[in-house]
Steps between C-alpha positions, in 0.01 A plus 500: 500500500672757710440851431667848611417681802536867554829632631493656844869625505617840553422765250690424171365782284234327304240747369248311294200668312351221295327674210477185289242366740254758386479341157211239431604169665527342152849652478633294804465228748599550852751248610742466787860386430566130591736500800848340439698291753818686554537846339846654481584831369750462229496845332362837620506810315575761763513809255174413356343429833590854628361641187178327568491639854560156652729453805802287392610425847147344588479301168841376467419252771349148537166689556564667159554155348168396633333789329680474168412120487139572567484329836414847657303767336599876538260721676239614233566221255213342314662227289338426164564318176441720191294357209599583148520348148771495245606424153784251540701455180196636320241277655234631751439328850368600823754535783575657835757505779575126521789540748494873596292702747466881530537583860405858451595853380777673691486874518842614512645818680501666158130435458551226233275202492662158418398145505660259754469145363612160620609261222508139593273523782286192435198398304219737399168450324700564175767244545377249235660187640807690587653477853515881549847495628844620347839361504788708629687536174234677299418726792861594536513550130198744511667686784811548333378588141232746630749680721750511218237644271417769749871593526519507121200762489237275358151515654458174694326341807753485781600216738478554877588159653553130426423246779581130491201282621677202651300291244568350169313554184491233219578598152729281295665420843438610850612860552521732805184711524493873535270802503572842333354823612472739211397856463323641200318823398213248466434160348228628260572315174370520143367159605300662782303696240473198284338308788256791574403517133459123471327412822334833600292771362574837357447653837772264636749608241413860581548451866840348432596778261379769739709335769804485281469856397474619863797280612743546214370767243320769688569747224278302269184570717519854375496426133193493279516128457683373806502149363670593173738696713567182720563294180740763368686525831547126536622484142757778566617331822546156341677645206743663739542191709581274197726752348690477825512127490666515143749761593662277770456172307226358728265218387185437713431166366121472576335809371143351556234757564468382862870615529440868372459743774254784449733716723788450248726296713695177426320232684511117529864402440519150373719392222627846444868559402743750377660456152871445462576493136276733308237313283143647480368148471635402844267283704570333836171376632480126481123522415525754221560267214393728226700818625167694563672690771847542349701808576393698180145369522430672831371828355259352253376247754439781749296680242320179450435465886388864507249422229347241721481772770330742263236236411387490865454885493290521187168516675630792692657697224180569308137391475545376133743217473632617161598840650659324790706274285610791296610700817681193637685435172611853467646479854669155424647628174701748711691223680780473253572876496474505875736212534755664263463830698654314800731255323668731262612769766620209715702365217637852438605508865677163468693653214572828681298705249383821665273633216291354224606459143328305225805297440482339855256229411730360244792534729314298764373236254836448332671447849228247592535314172882468540446380870260242387724370215796462759283389785651780703408520862213756527586651845872521458497630144320817602689541834837464330424718193675807624794311649787607268726225653272217392611389159550124542145379488351336186263794482773763504697313239213458260548730190131588475498596871819712440328690220195552726720603789633778275144620414421494876802706590412750231146518634633566847744770382197696377372531854820692608532289830823331608478117501538482883171701536327278247630187665338619844177525313537169334578336829172624650329304217708192460538274800838350591329193642168318458368171656678271258321179467800272599570722804137494603471119468827442672384722803171312507646153489737583792203637699243232428724193486779568731336761744770748416359861454828685473533476113130633483550782740832610337328499156209702652738764624678536162175533321378774737725756320504382140620821336810518714829367396581170658793457746770300354405190725152500344577569134437129420121579555517705180614203287261315286493119557734245344332311218480198731324704766238678306137483622279421207184442695321640796193363683190625667561335827144451564 
């Protein structure tokens, strides 16, 4: 089995400092990427590369393709597969990076520390009968959605490059293989703590928690109980993240605890999708048969996942378990109010409400109820709300909506701001374009089956500025799919 060699090319800006290696070796297995036959650089994120301190002119080359495929290792890289566990659809299992390798932690010119990880780089000790590889379509999908989420202002891992391997991977059929290079604040997960608590000792959990505090929540170290402060900080960051998802109509699809980032980023894009017609029960994932991770279930499921995180910290919170449980429960009980603290101002922004009034909650709830009854498009309904010329849609012709619209205008009038000012505020909260499922699938089909990247690259450019009005030639990208072209299921791509 061929393995990677260290790159000896000219200086490319890599600046690795691999703190994860200082953890006990139970948390990882060193593993070299498995070399591929013919790596070709398909996508390269120039702007992200520059932010990371990397030299685009050196990496946007065949030599760069060798690095992003795993055939060559950047100077300072120490590739490893991380170990973790996870509750998958409620059931606990031991896991780990089965097709991903952490190359190292890049220190950026701004002094930030970020993980550089290869996904699809070959088998690891955690592959569990998997081939460790990835198909081109799912890697392009993660690149597209993660970069779209970043443009939408949602915390997320980023995508640096996609390389085709010149090899096929077998799923239902033979598909072109690819490797994705992704960037994250870290890949610490709720499942990492579950792994430590299940396999290790209290000291192992403490070492991991101390590492997490030092890396992500240094302010917690100064608190009387730093581990309680850590729990509260993670709860708050997850509440903010999931509120952001709901505000843009995003459905993660696989909110298992191994997919919950301790850093509060969206990670592990699989059967994720954006809602078209508003329905809180919307599910796209082909494996979510019970709707566990439906759109409206994402906040309570997040609280459930955070409860699993809190359980791992109990030995650190207090000497007496009863006291520790009470402290953890008190922190977890704050989740709903924290979530509302982020979601409600976001909804006010979507409606152009500049201050807070008690009637706002009913105004929001009533609009959502009308939208659900009419199956109104979630994104367009909000974006078009202040458009006085738009009266032809089913939503705007509905009598209940017209009555609601009158209440809304009366509420706006109390603010004393002209509608054009309010519209500018609303446009900063309501995207004009999202990665609509049918557009994404169409672009992926063209790339994977026909070798045509043009639709994908055009969609990527449009999604880079989601809050700007679209050019006339691109206005079709705002439109929801025709009934015959609706995507009802999305897949993990594993």
